[in-house]
C-alpha positions as CSV (number, residue, x, y, z in Angstrom):
1,M,20.3,-3.9,-8.7
2,L,18.8,-3.8,-5.4
3,K,20.3,-0.9,-4.2
4,N,19.0,1.2,-7.5
5,T,15.7,0.5,-6.6
6,F,15.6,1.1,-3.1
7,I,16.4,4.9,-4.1
8,I,14.3,4.4,-6.9
9,F,11.6,3.3,-4.1
10,G,12.8,6.7,-2.4
11,L,12.7,9.3,-4.8
12,V,8.9,8.1,-6.1
13,A,7.6,8.4,-2.6
14,F,8.4,11.4,-2.4
15,L,7.4,13.2,-5.8
16,S,4.6,10.9,-5.4
17,G,3.7,12.7,-2.2
18,F,2.9,15.4,-3.4
19,S,-0.8,14.5,-4.8
20,I,-3.0,11.9,-5.8
21,P,-4.2,11.2,-9.3
22,S,-8.4,10.9,-9.5
23,K,-8.1,8.5,-11.4
24,V,-6.2,6.0,-9.1
25,T,-8.6,7.7,-6.4
26,K,-11.7,6.4,-8.4
27,K,-9.8,2.5,-8.8
28,A,-9.6,2.6,-5.0
29,D,-12.8,3.8,-4.2
30,K,-14.7,1.5,-6.5
31,E,-12.4,-1.7,-5.2
32,I,-13.4,-1.1,-1.6
33,T,-17.2,-0.7,-2.4
34,K,-16.8,-3.7,-4.2
35,F,-14.8,-5.4,-1.1
36,Y,-17.0,-4.6,1.5
37,D,-19.7,-5.0,-0.3
38,I,-21.5,-1.8,0.1
39,P,-23.6,1.0,-2.4
40,S,-21.4,4.1,-0.3
41,F,-18.6,4.8,2.2
42,T,-16.5,7.6,3.6
43,K,-13.0,7.9,4.4
44,K,-12.1,9.9,7.4
45,N,-8.5,11.3,6.4
46,I,-5.9,10.2,8.8
47,Q,-3.6,13.2,9.7
48,V,-0.2,12.6,10.0
49,S,2.5,15.3,10.6
50,E,5.0,16.1,8.2
51,L,7.7,15.6,11.1
52,L,6.8,11.8,11.6
53,N,6.1,11.7,8.3
54,T,9.7,12.1,7.1
55,K,10.5,9.6,10.0
56,T,8.6,6.8,8.4
57,S,9.9,4.1,5.8
58,S,6.0,5.3,3.8
59,D,4.6,8.3,2.7
60,F,1.1,9.4,4.5
61,S,0.8,12.6,2.6
62,L,-2.6,13.7,3.0
63,G,-5.4,11.3,1.9
64,R,-2.8,8.2,1.3
65,L,-4.1,6.7,5.2
66,F,-7.7,6.6,6.1
67,K,-10.2,4.9,7.4
68,I,-12.8,3.4,6.3
69,S,-17.2,4.0,7.3
70,S,-20.1,3.2,6.1
71,N,-23.3,4.5,7.6
72,E,-21.0,5.9,10.5
73,I,-19.7,1.3,11.2
74,F,-16.4,1.5,11.1
75,L,-15.5,-0.9,8.5
76,G,-11.1,-0.7,9.0
77,Y,-8.1,1.6,7.1
78,G,-6.9,1.9,3.7
79,Y,-3.3,2.9,2.2
80,L,-3.1,4.2,-1.3
81,G,0.7,3.7,-2.3
82,N,3.5,4.0,-5.1
83,A,6.0,1.9,-5.6
84,P,8.8,1.6,-8.6
85,S,8.7,-1.2,-11.6
86,K,11.5,-1.4,-13.7
87,T,11.2,2.2,-15.5
88,A,7.6,3.4,-14.0
89,T,5.7,3.5,-10.8
90,Y,2.7,1.3,-10.2
91,D,-0.4,2.5,-8.0
92,Y,-1.8,0.2,-5.2
93,L,-4.7,-0.2,-2.2
94,I,-4.2,-1.7,0.5
95,L,-7.1,-2.5,3.0
96,F,-6.8,-3.3,6.6
97,D,-9.1,-4.5,9.6
98,E,-9.6,-3.1,13.0
99,N,-6.2,-4.2,14.0
100,F,-3.8,-3.5,11.3
101,V,-4.3,-7.1,9.9
102,I,-4.1,-6.7,5.7
103,T,-7.6,-7.9,4.4
104,K,-7.1,-7.3,0.5
105,S,-4.0,-6.2,-1.9
106,K,-4.9,-4.7,-5.3
107,V,-2.4,-3.3,-7.7
108,L,-4.6,0.0,-9.0
109,I,-2.9,1.0,-12.4
110,Y,0.5,-1.0,-13.5
111,R,2.4,1.3,-15.7
112,E,5.0,-1.5,-17.5
113,E,4.6,-3.8,-20.5
114,Y,6.1,-6.7,-18.7
115,G,5.4,-7.9,-14.8
116,G,1.7,-7.6,-14.8
117,E,1.6,-10.6,-12.9
118,I,1.8,-9.1,-9.8
119,S,-1.3,-7.6,-10.3
120,S,-2.9,-11.4,-10.2
121,K,-5.3,-11.7,-7.2
122,R,-3.9,-15.4,-6.5
123,W,-0.3,-13.5,-5.9
124,L,-1.5,-10.5,-4.2
125,K,-3.6,-13.2,-1.6
126,Q,0.1,-13.8,-0.1
127,F,0.0,-10.3,1.8
128,S,-3.4,-10.9,3.4
129,G,-3.1,-11.7,7.1
130,S,-0.3,-10.0,7.4
131,V,0.2,-7.7,10.8
132,M,2.3,-4.9,11.4
133,G,5.0,-5.4,13.8
134,Q,4.8,-9.4,12.6
135,N,7.7,-11.0,10.9
136,T,9.3,-9.3,7.9
137,L,8.3,-10.9,4.7
138,V,11.5,-11.7,2.1
139,Y,11.2,-11.8,-1.5
140,N,11.2,-16.1,-2.2
141,D,10.5,-17.4,0.9
142,D,7.5,-16.0,2.0
143,I,6.9,-14.0,-0.9
144,I,6.9,-16.3,-4.3
145,P,9.2,-14.9,-7.1
146,I,7.8,-14.2,-10.2
147,S,9.6,-14.3,-13.8
148,G,9.9,-11.1,-15.7
149,A,8.7,-9.1,-12.4
150,T,11.7,-9.4,-9.9
151,I,11.5,-5.7,-9.5
152,S,8.2,-5.4,-9.2
153,V,7.6,-8.0,-6.9
154,Q,10.6,-7.2,-4.5
155,S,9.9,-3.0,-4.3
156,M,6.2,-4.5,-3.6
157,T,7.3,-6.3,-0.9
158,L,9.2,-3.5,0.7
159,A,6.2,-1.7,0.1
160,I,4.4,-4.4,2.7
161,N,7.3,-4.1,4.9
162,N,7.8,-0.4,5.1
163,L,3.9,0.4,5.5
164,L,3.5,-2.4,8.4
165,S,6.8,-1.1,10.3
166,S,5.2,2.6,9.3
167,L,2.3,1.7,10.8
168,Q,3.6,0.7,13.8
169,Q,5.7,4.0,14.4
170,L,2.3,5.4,14.2
171,Q,0.8,3.6,16.8
172,K,3.3,4.3,18.8
173,Q,3.4,7.9,18.3
174,N,-0.9,7.3,18.9
175,V,-1.9,8.5,15.7
176,L,-3.4,5.1,15.3
């Protein structure tokens, strides 16, 4: 079952790499405004070469990884991702500080009938403080499982671990 999750996750990452739906972008922008308590901000996309993008386990296609600023003041980084649930996918936003420590995680759109509990602030707080290059988060150890949302919880945990690892690779390649 976990192997199928990895296969689905890879396929979703590949297929979702073509574009980010405007509905997802709008929800992310609203969340960024709310989190930083600012009236407006700018996002500057971080360009990752296609070759390097294929060598990481996260999708860094155009618009997914960006710097956030307001009035020329750097606030942090953001990442828009997509991960599999049982029969669909969900979109999420991860915000980082300047050192790539997770400051906020938010499920933007969850498309399943069951398992939406992963959208709760309380559950998502488990990812806050996670740092690239540090210990891998472990399902049922560091990350609390949710009955009825096993696949979604495991895929979110995997997505965060992959993202942190991929960001470390980008940093080693002087992209960040």
